[in-house]
C-alpha positions in Angstrom: -48.6 180.4 68.2 -49.4 184.1 68.0 -52.6 185.7 67.0 -52.8 188.9 64.9 -56.1 190.7 64.3 -56.5 193.4 61.6 -59.5 195.6 61.5 -61.3 197.0 58.5 -59.5 200.3 58.5 -56.2 198.4 58.3 -57.1 196.6 55.0 -59.4 199.3 53.4 -57.3 199.4 50.2 -54.4 197.6 48.4 -51.7 199.5 50.3 -53.3 198.3 53.6 -53.2 194.7 52.4 -49.6 195.1 51.4 -48.8 196.5 54.8 -50.5 193.5 56.4 -48.3 191.3 54.3 -45.2 193.2 55.5 -46.2 192.9 59.1 -46.7 189.1 58.9 -43.7 188.5 56.6 -41.3 185.9 58.1 -43.8 184.9 60.9 -44.5 181.3 61.6 -47.1 179.7 63.9 -49.4 182.6 63.3 -53.2 182.8 63.1 -54.4 186.0 61.4 -58.0 187.2 62.0 -59.3 189.8 59.6 -62.4 192.0 59.5 -64.3 193.2 56.4 -62.5 195.7 54.3 -63.1 199.4 55.0 -66.8 200.2 55.4 -68.0 197.0 53.8 -70.0 196.0 56.9 -71.9 199.3 56.7 -72.6 198.7 53.0 -73.9 195.2 53.7 -76.1 196.6 56.4 -77.6 198.8 53.6 -78.1 195.6 51.5 -80.0 194.0 54.4 -82.1 197.2 54.9 -83.1 197.0 51.2 -83.9 193.4 51.6 -86.1 194.2 54.7 -88.0 196.7 52.6 -88.4 194.6 49.5 -86.1 196.8 47.5 -84.3 194.1 45.4 -83.0 196.5 42.8 -81.4 198.8 45.3 -79.9 195.8 47.1 -78.4 194.5 43.9 -77.1 198.0 43.0 -75.4 198.2 46.4 -73.8 194.7 45.9 -72.5 195.8 42.5 -70.7 198.7 44.2 -69.3 196.5 46.9 -68.0 194.0 44.3 -66.4 196.9 42.3 -64.7 198.2 45.4 -63.1 194.7 46.1 -62.3 194.2 42.4 -60.3 197.4 42.4 -58.3 196.2 45.4 -57.6 192.8 43.8 -56.5 194.4 40.5 -54.1 196.8 42.4 -52.6 193.9 44.4 -52.0 191.7 41.4 -51.0 194.6 39.1 -53.4 193.6 36.4 -57.1 192.8 35.8 -57.6 189.7 38.0 -60.6 187.6 38.9 -60.6 185.4 42.0 -63.1 182.6 41.4 -63.9 182.2 45.1 -64.7 185.9 45.5 -66.9 185.8 42.4 -68.7 182.8 43.9 -69.3 184.6 47.2 -70.9 187.6 45.5 -73.0 185.2 43.5 -74.2 183.5 46.7 -75.0 187.0 48.2 -77.1 187.9 45.1 -79.0 184.6 45.3 -80.0 185.3 48.9 -81.3 188.8 47.9 -83.2 187.6 44.8 -84.5 184.2 45.9 -85.3 184.4 49.6 -88.7 185.3 50.9 -88.0 187.6 53.8 -89.9 187.4 57.0 -89.6 190.0 59.7 -89.4 187.3 62.4 -86.1 186.2 60.8 -84.5 189.6 60.7 -81.5 188.8 62.9 -80.8 185.5 61.0 -80.7 187.3 57.6 -78.7 190.2 59.0 -76.0 187.8 60.1 -76.1 185.8 56.9 -75.7 188.9 54.7 -73.2 190.9 56.8 -70.9 187.8 57.2 -70.0 188.1 53.5 -67.7 191.0 54.3 -65.3 188.9 56.3 -65.6 185.9 54.0 -64.6 188.1 51.0 -61.8 190.0 52.7 -60.1 186.9 54.1 -60.3 185.1 50.8 -58.6 188.0 49.0 -55.9 188.3 51.7 -55.2 184.6 51.9 -54.9 184.4 48.1 -52.6 187.4 48.0 -50.3 186.1 50.8 -49.9 182.8 48.9 -49.3 184.8 45.7 -46.3 186.6 47.2 -44.9 183.5 48.9 -46.4 183.6 52.4 -47.9 180.2 52.4 -51.1 180.0 54.4 -54.4 178.2 54.8 -57.8 179.9 54.7 -60.1 178.8 57.5 -63.9 179.2 57.4 -64.7 180.1 61.0 -68.3 179.0 60.5 -67.0 175.4 60.5 -64.8 175.9 63.6 -66.7 178.3 66.0 -69.8 176.8 67.5 -71.8 179.7 69.0 -75.0 180.2 70.9 -78.2 180.3 69.0 -78.3 184.1 69.3 -78.1 186.1 66.1 -76.3 189.5 66.0 -74.7 188.9 69.4 -73.6 185.3 69.7 -71.1 183.9 72.2 -68.6 181.2 71.2 -68.8 177.9 73.0 -65.1 177.5 73.5 -65.2 174.0 74.8 -67.3 172.8 71.8 -65.1 174.8 69.3 -61.7 173.6 70.6 -61.5 170.2 68.8 -62.9 171.7 65.5 -60.4 174.6 65.4 -57.4 172.5 66.4 -58.3 169.8 63.8 -58.5 172.5 61.0 -54.9 173.3 61.6 -53.5 169.8 61.5 -51.7 168.2 58.6 -51.9 171.3 56.5 -48.2 171.7 55.7 -48.3 175.4 56.7 -47.9 177.4 59.9 -49.8 180.5 58.9 -53.6 180.6 58.9 -56.2 183.3 57.9 -59.7 183.3 59.4 -62.6 185.7 59.7 -63.4 187.7 62.7 -67.0 188.4 63.8 -68.6 185.2 62.6 -69.4 181.6 63.6 -72.3 179.2 63.3 -75.1 178.3 65.6 -75.9 174.6 66.5 -78.5 174.6 63.7 -75.8 175.5 61.2 -77.0 179.1 60.5 -74.4 181.9 60.4 -74.1 184.0 63.5 -72.2 187.2 64.2 -70.6 188.1 67.5 -71.7 191.7 67.7 -70.2 194.8 66.0 -66.5 194.9 66.4 -66.6 191.2 67.4 -63.4 190.4 65.5 -61.5 191.2 68.6 -63.5 188.6 70.5 -62.9 186.1 67.7 -59.1 186.6 67.9 -59.2 186.2 71.7 -61.1 182.9 71.5 -58.6 181.6 68.9 -55.8 182.7 71.3 -57.4 180.8 74.2 -58.0 177.6 72.3 -54.5 177.5 70.8 -52.8 178.6 74.0 -51.2 181.5 72.2 -48.2 183.3 73.6 -49.8 186.7 72.7 -52.5 188.4 70.8 -52.0 191.7 68.9 -54.6 194.0 67.5 -53.3 196.3 64.8 -54.9 199.7 64.6 -54.5 203.1 62.9 -53.4 204.7 66.3 -50.2 204.5 68.4 -52.0 202.2 70.9 -54.8 202.7 73.4 -55.5 206.4 73.8 -57.4 208.0 76.7 -59.9 209.5 74.3 -60.9 209.5 70.7 -58.5 211.9 69.0 -61.1 212.7 66.4 -63.3 214.2 69.1 -60.9 215.2 71.9 -57.8 216.9 70.6 -55.6 216.4 73.6 -55.8 212.5 73.6 -52.6 210.7 74.8 -51.5 207.1 74.7 -51.8 204.8 77.6 -48.7 202.5 77.9 -50.3 199.7 79.8 -53.8 198.6 81.1 -54.9 195.8 83.4 -57.6 193.4 82.3 -59.9 194.9 84.9 -59.5 198.5 83.7 -60.0 197.4 80.1 -63.2 195.6 80.9 -64.5 198.7 82.8 -63.7 200.9 79.9 -65.2 198.6 77.3 -68.4 198.4 79.4 -68.6 202.2 79.4 -68.4 202.2 75.6 -64.7 202.8 74.9 -63.7 201.6 71.4 -60.6 200.0 72.9 -61.5 196.4 72.5 -64.7 194.4 72.2 -66.2 193.9 75.7 -66.2 190.1 75.4 -62.6 189.9 74.4 -60.8 190.0 77.7 -62.2 187.0 79.5 -60.7 184.3 77.1 -57.3 186.0 77.4 -57.5 186.6 81.2 -58.4 182.9 81.8 -55.0 181.9 80.4 -53.1 185.1 81.2 -52.4 185.9 77.5 -51.1 189.4 77.0 -52.9 191.6 74.5 -51.0 194.2 72.5 -52.7 197.1 70.7 -50.1 198.2 68.1 -49.9 200.8 65.4 -50.5 199.4 61.9 -48.2 202.0 60.4 -45.0 200.8 62.3 -44.7 197.3 63.5 -41.6 198.2 65.5 -43.5 200.3 68.0 -44.7 198.6 71.2 -48.2 200.2 71.4 -50.1 199.4 74.6 -50.0 196.1 76.5 -53.0 194.8 78.3 -52.4 192.1 80.9 -52.8 190.9 84.5 -49.6 192.5 85.8 -50.3 196.0 84.5 -50.6 198.9 86.9 -54.0 200.5 87.6 -54.5 203.4 85.2 -54.9 206.8 86.8 -55.1 209.3 84.0 -58.6 210.6 82.9 -60.2 208.6 80.2 -63.0 210.1 77.9 -65.5 207.8 76.4 -68.3 209.0 74.0 -71.1 206.7 72.7 -73.2 208.2 69.9 -76.4 206.8 68.3 -78.1 206.3 71.6 -81.8 206.6 72.6 -82.9 207.6 76.1 -86.1 206.0 77.3 -88.2 207.1 80.3 -90.5 204.3 81.5 -93.3 205.1 84.0 -96.2 203.1 85.3 -99.5 204.6 84.4 -100.7 204.2 88.0 -97.7 206.2 89.2 -96.9 203.3 91.5 -93.4 202.7 92.6 -91.0 201.0 90.2 -90.4 197.9 92.1 -88.0 195.0 91.6 -90.6 192.8 89.8 -91.3 195.6 87.3 -87.5 195.9 86.7 -87.4 192.2 85.8 -90.3 192.6 83.4 -88.8 195.6 81.7 -85.3 194.0 81.3 -86.9 190.8 80.0 -88.4 192.9 77.2 -85.0 194.5 76.5 -83.5 191.1 76.2 -86.3 189.9 73.9 -85.8 192.8 71.5 -82.0 192.5 71.7 -81.6 196.1 73.0 -78.4 196.9 74.9 -78.5 199.2 78.0 -75.5 201.4 78.8 -76.9 203.6 81.6 -79.7 203.1 84.2 -81.2 206.0 86.1 -84.3 205.4 88.3 -86.5 207.4 90.7 -89.4 206.4 92.8 -91.8 206.4 89.8 -89.8 206.0 86.6 -86.9 204.2 85.1 -84.5 206.0 82.6 -82.5 203.8 80.2 -79.8 204.9 77.8 -79.8 202.3 75.1 -78.3 201.6 71.6 -80.4 202.8 68.7 -82.1 199.8 67.2 -84.8 199.0 64.6 -86.6 197.2 67.5 -87.0 200.4 69.7 -90.6 201.0 68.4 -91.5 197.4 69.0 -90.2 197.7 72.6 -92.1 200.9 73.1 -95.4 199.2 71.9 -94.8 196.2 74.1 -94.2 198.3 77.2 -97.3 200.3 76.6 -99.3 197.1 76.3 -98.0 196.1 79.7 -99.3 199.3 81.3 -96.2 201.6 81.0 -96.0 205.1 79.5 -92.8 205.6 77.5 -91.0 208.8 76.6 -88.4 208.4 73.9 -85.6 210.9 73.3 -83.6 210.0 70.1 -80.2 211.1 68.8 -78.5 211.4 72.2 -75.0 210.5 73.3 -73.5 209.1 76.4 -70.3 210.7 77.7 -68.3 208.9 80.4 -65.2 210.4 82.1 -63.4 207.9 84.2 -60.9 209.2 86.8 -62.1 212.8 86.1 -60.5 215.9 87.5 -61.8 219.3 88.3 -60.7 220.7 85.0 -62.5 218.1 82.9 -65.6 218.3 85.2 -65.9 222.0 84.6 -65.1 221.8 80.9 -67.6 219.1 80.0 -70.0 218.6 82.8 -70.8 221.6 85.0 -73.4 224.1 83.8 -74.0 222.1 80.6 -77.3 220.8 79.2 -77.9 217.2 80.4 -80.8 214.8 80.3 -79.2 212.7 83.1 -76.0 213.1 85.2 -74.5 210.5 87.3 -71.4 211.2 89.5 -69.4 208.9 91.7 -65.8 209.2 93.0 -64.3 207.4 90.0 -66.5 208.4 87.1 -69.0 210.9 85.8 -71.6 209.9 83.2 -74.0 212.2 81.3 -76.6 211.7 78.7 -77.2 214.7 76.4 -78.6 215.5 73.1 -76.0 215.0 70.3 -76.5 218.5 69.0 -75.9 220.0 72.4 -72.7 218.1 72.9 -71.4 219.0 69.4 -72.2 222.7 70.2 -70.3 222.5 73.4 -67.3 220.9 71.6 -67.3 223.8 69.1 -67.4 226.3 72.0 -64.5 224.6 73.8 -62.6 224.7 70.5 
């Protein structure tokens, strides 16, 4: 069995779906994991935001646009006006949630997951139907019935042991050897839909590969393979031919958009190689990630935007001791806020965290516990692993930084987004 994962950019239009069909043509014993099409997840997040703010009309207008976008792809694929009943039913279910549910703020993560999951359910339904239409016989798998996850909405972990029997049973006696399932989603023990974190489709594919003892997993992207930097930001980005599991985990932890951070462990446990391959040409090898790969030595640039920097200080100006650390990080966990950099002095603690709708709640809770909080919004975190003098001088030295951390292997800086963008323009 092989596992192929296709991201949203790969299937953003009918040509992308046709290219997917070309890549999987002739394959047997294949499990395909697919993300939501294009920017559908972002659009569904807007639907959720409208729901949060009791804007039902705006939510329904957004759903109408999402449905029109998918209808255009369907009509293009079939070459004529076509309605897929299962897709129409899914959009009907989505509207029912918006129009009939009484929203409570305490259930925010639950309803986020329920709404956003429709992107993957719709995309995989279309792709499975199309593959059958052109002669690639396959079975559609609802991953909510096979993946049992933790009861943690927005960032669930898959219980591999509990999911193993369910997933394997769903493939038996089907008469086909190609399967199409959703990335990013599963179900908690209470039956509610969960998501595995943004970009969690990689993790979904890795769990499938682990359970099915796959010979390999391939992630198909719109780049030649893993690059040492985002080419949209850093013009001199180059491809890395191979990466070790350890290097990949380190890079993912630093925020690199190589692969979802939770992806590697299920593959490493069974020594399953991971290929990052170009969607535009299936003959190219891309980048291989595995246990036998050499340690990477070239500089790697990682930029995380949409960050917030928090400076937390005790009102008594007492030392920030271990027990206070525990209290603060317990609050971060309670409000589901991820930390990417920690910087502390004798009297304060600096945290670079993902922007979240819970930031204000965290700030209030900290203040109630006797802390003062300074919040700096719209910052970015730049990490340069295996940096050299040229890169240090170009991006780090004599630039405006909120925080700078330097060690022999990496330098990390937090800066205001507008300052970083200004520096990029100056560098040219």
